[in-house]
C-alpha positions as CSV (number, residue, x, y, z in Angstrom):
1,V,93.8,79.7,157.9
2,Y,93.1,75.9,157.9
3,G,95.4,74.1,155.5
4,Y,98.0,76.9,154.9
5,G,101.5,75.6,154.5
6,I,104.9,77.2,154.1
7,S,105.2,75.8,150.6
8,G,102.8,78.5,149.5
9,G,104.9,81.4,150.7
10,Q,102.5,84.2,151.6
11,Y,99.7,82.6,149.6
12,Y,96.9,80.1,150.2
13,D,96.0,78.3,147.1
14,F,92.3,77.6,146.7
15,G,92.8,76.1,143.2
16,D,91.0,78.7,141.3
17,Q,92.7,81.6,143.0
18,K,95.5,82.4,145.5
19,V,94.9,84.6,148.5
20,N,97.6,86.4,150.5
21,Y,96.4,86.2,154.1
22,Y,99.6,87.9,155.4
23,D,98.5,91.1,153.5
24,D,96.8,93.3,156.0
25,A,95.1,90.3,157.7
26,F,97.5,88.2,159.7
27,T,101.1,88.6,160.8
28,S,101.5,84.9,161.6
29,L,99.9,81.6,160.3
30,I,99.8,78.0,161.5
31,N,101.9,75.8,159.2
32,F,100.1,72.7,158.2
33,D,103.0,71.5,156.0
34,F,105.3,70.9,158.9
35,K,104.3,67.3,159.8
36,W,104.6,66.2,156.2
37,N,108.0,67.9,155.9
38,A,109.3,66.3,159.1
39,R,108.1,62.9,157.9
40,E,109.6,63.1,154.4
41,Q,112.7,65.2,155.0
42,G,115.8,64.9,157.2
43,Y,116.8,67.6,159.7
44,E,119.1,69.5,157.4
45,K,116.8,69.8,154.4
46,L,113.9,71.0,156.5
47,F,116.0,73.4,158.6
48,K,117.7,74.9,155.6
49,D,114.6,75.3,153.5
50,Y,112.6,76.8,156.4
51,S,115.4,79.2,157.2
52,K,115.7,80.4,153.6
53,K,111.9,80.8,153.3
54,L,111.7,82.8,156.5
55,E,114.5,85.0,155.4
56,S,113.0,85.7,152.0
57,E,109.3,85.4,151.1
58,L,108.2,85.3,154.8
59,D,110.6,87.9,156.1
60,G,108.8,90.0,158.7
61,F,106.0,87.4,159.2
62,G,105.5,84.6,161.6
63,L,105.1,80.8,161.1
64,L,103.8,78.5,163.8
65,N,104.8,74.8,163.4
66,Y,103.2,71.8,165.1
67,L,103.3,68.0,164.9
68,S,100.1,67.2,166.7
69,S,97.0,69.3,167.3
70,H,93.4,69.2,168.6
71,D,91.8,69.0,165.2
72,D,94.4,67.4,162.9
73,G,93.5,63.7,162.6
74,Q,96.9,62.8,161.0
75,P,99.5,63.7,163.6
76,F,103.2,63.1,163.0
77,D,103.5,60.3,165.6
78,P,100.1,59.1,166.7
79,N,101.5,56.1,168.7
80,R,104.3,58.2,170.2
81,D,107.0,55.9,168.9
82,K,109.1,58.9,167.9
83,A,108.8,61.2,170.9
84,I,112.4,62.3,170.9
85,E,112.5,62.9,167.1
86,T,109.3,64.9,167.5
87,A,110.9,67.1,170.0
88,N,114.0,67.6,167.9
89,F,112.1,68.6,164.8
90,L,109.6,70.9,166.5
91,M,111.9,72.6,169.1
92,L,114.9,73.0,166.8
93,S,113.2,74.1,163.6
94,P,113.1,77.7,162.4
95,G,109.8,79.3,163.1
96,G,107.5,79.2,166.1
97,A,106.6,76.0,167.9
98,Q,103.3,74.9,169.2
99,I,103.5,72.0,171.8
100,Y,100.2,70.1,172.1
101,Y,99.5,68.7,175.6
102,G,101.0,65.3,176.0
103,D,103.6,65.7,173.3
104,E,106.2,65.9,176.1
105,T,104.8,62.8,178.0
106,K,104.0,60.5,175.1
107,R,100.2,60.7,175.5
108,K,99.0,58.4,172.8
109,L,96.7,59.9,170.1
110,V,95.1,56.5,169.2
111,V,92.6,55.6,171.9
112,E,90.5,52.5,172.2
113,D,86.8,53.1,171.3
114,A,87.4,56.8,170.5
115,I,86.0,58.2,167.3
116,G,87.5,61.0,165.2
117,D,89.0,63.9,167.0
118,A,88.3,62.3,170.4
119,N,91.5,60.4,169.9
120,L,93.4,63.7,169.9
121,R,91.7,65.0,173.1
122,S,92.1,62.2,175.5
123,V,92.8,62.6,179.3
124,M,96.3,63.7,180.1
125,N,98.5,60.7,181.0
126,W,99.7,61.9,184.4
127,A,99.9,58.3,185.6
128,E,102.6,57.6,183.0
129,L,104.7,60.6,183.9
130,E,107.4,58.7,185.8
131,S,107.8,56.0,183.2
132,N,108.2,58.7,180.6
133,R,110.4,61.0,182.7
134,K,113.4,60.9,180.2
135,T,111.1,62.0,177.4
136,L,109.7,64.9,179.5
137,E,113.2,66.0,180.5
138,H,114.3,66.0,176.8
139,W,111.4,68.3,175.9
140,Q,112.2,70.5,178.9
141,K,115.8,70.9,178.1
142,L,115.1,71.8,174.4
143,G,112.3,74.1,175.5
144,Q,114.5,76.0,178.0
145,F,117.3,76.2,175.5
146,R,114.9,77.6,172.9
147,S,113.5,80.1,175.4
148,R,116.9,81.4,176.3
149,H,118.0,81.7,172.6
150,P,115.7,83.4,170.1
151,S,118.2,82.5,167.4
152,V,116.9,78.9,167.5
153,G,113.6,79.9,166.0
154,A,114.4,83.2,164.4
155,G,118.0,83.0,163.5
156,I,119.8,82.1,160.2
157,H,120.5,78.4,159.9
158,Q,123.8,77.1,158.6
159,M,125.2,73.5,158.7
160,I,128.8,73.2,160.0
161,T,129.4,69.4,159.5
162,S,127.2,66.5,158.3
163,E,129.0,64.0,160.6
164,P,128.1,64.5,163.4
165,Y,125.3,66.7,162.2
166,T,126.2,70.1,163.5
167,F,124.7,73.5,162.7
168,Y,124.5,77.0,164.1
169,R,121.8,79.6,164.4
170,S,122.7,83.2,164.4
171,L,120.4,86.2,165.1
172,T,121.6,89.8,164.9
173,K,118.9,92.4,164.9
174,E,118.6,95.9,166.3
175,G,121.5,95.6,168.7
176,Y,120.6,92.1,169.8
177,D,123.1,89.3,169.1
178,D,122.6,85.6,169.8
179,Q,124.3,82.5,168.5
180,V,124.2,78.8,169.4
181,V,125.6,75.5,168.0
182,V,123.6,72.3,168.0
183,V,124.8,68.8,167.5
184,L,122.4,65.9,166.7
185,N,123.1,62.1,166.3
186,A,126.6,62.4,167.7
187,E,128.5,59.4,169.3
188,R,128.0,58.9,173.0
189,G,131.2,59.5,175.0
190,M,134.0,61.8,173.9
191,K,133.1,64.3,171.1
192,E,135.2,66.9,169.3
193,I,133.0,69.5,167.7
194,N,133.9,72.2,165.2
195,V,132.6,75.5,166.6
196,R,134.9,78.0,165.0
197,A,132.1,79.6,163.0
198,I,130.5,80.9,166.2
199,F,132.8,80.6,169.2
200,T,136.4,82.0,169.2
201,D,139.3,80.3,170.9
202,G,139.4,80.9,174.7
203,T,135.6,81.1,175.0
204,E,134.0,79.0,177.7
205,I,130.9,77.3,176.3
206,R,128.3,75.2,178.0
207,D,126.3,72.2,176.8
208,A,122.9,73.0,178.0
209,Y,121.8,69.4,177.6
210,S,124.4,67.8,180.0
211,G,125.4,71.0,181.9
212,K,129.1,70.4,181.2
213,T,131.4,73.2,180.1
214,T,134.6,73.4,178.1
215,V,136.9,76.1,176.6
216,V,137.3,76.4,172.8
217,E,140.7,75.5,171.5
218,N,141.8,75.5,167.8
219,G,138.2,76.1,166.9
220,K,137.0,73.0,168.5
221,A,135.0,72.0,171.7
222,I,135.6,68.7,173.4
223,F,132.8,67.2,175.5
224,D,132.5,63.8,177.2
225,T,128.8,63.1,177.6
226,Q,126.5,60.0,177.5
227,H,124.1,61.9,175.2
228,N,124.0,62.0,171.4
229,L,122.9,65.7,171.4
230,L,124.7,68.9,172.4
231,L,123.1,72.3,172.9
232,L,126.0,74.7,172.9
233,E,125.8,78.2,174.3
234,K,128.3,80.7,175.7
235,S,128.8,80.2,179.4
236,E,127.3,83.0,181.6
């Protein structure tokens, strides 16, 4: 349904009438609001609002987020100046995630002499893969973490601390139980993270971003990494 957004709940507003396309028609819809929400809101407001919406009005239904697409002429980051931020918003937000080819390699969506949607459908930038290797690896790590943990997209969101920005996602359903803690915009180097809401003392946890592990003590996890992001999961 072109133009549907999460702000409408189950309804698409035509102006003169509202139609519920989730009612006996679709179980999931593409969310055209996401790029605007990501541009105008910070991580916490977007994550919190989406989690609440998916746990209430859209409970039992699907939502597919994107930040660039084959037929949306106003992508979130056309010049690929915010490739890392794009990955963080898309891959860590509640709901489904649609990656458009080149999101992960900084394929530009503004092409010289291209007209209209041709800008969005340019040749894949394989030649730039090595120069954009760190961006690709960032997307890969987030994607693998999300794949291992359904709680990232389908779990309940709760902020733990604002500085550094730390939150957890928890999914418990029909005997399935999955929890993770994510830290964004942390200091590089030594970090002490409050994880008591999810991980008990004595639990060995792993940062999926750096690969390092530690044991929880006094409700806290200490990591020394050169990244400002942590993806925390229970060690296998």
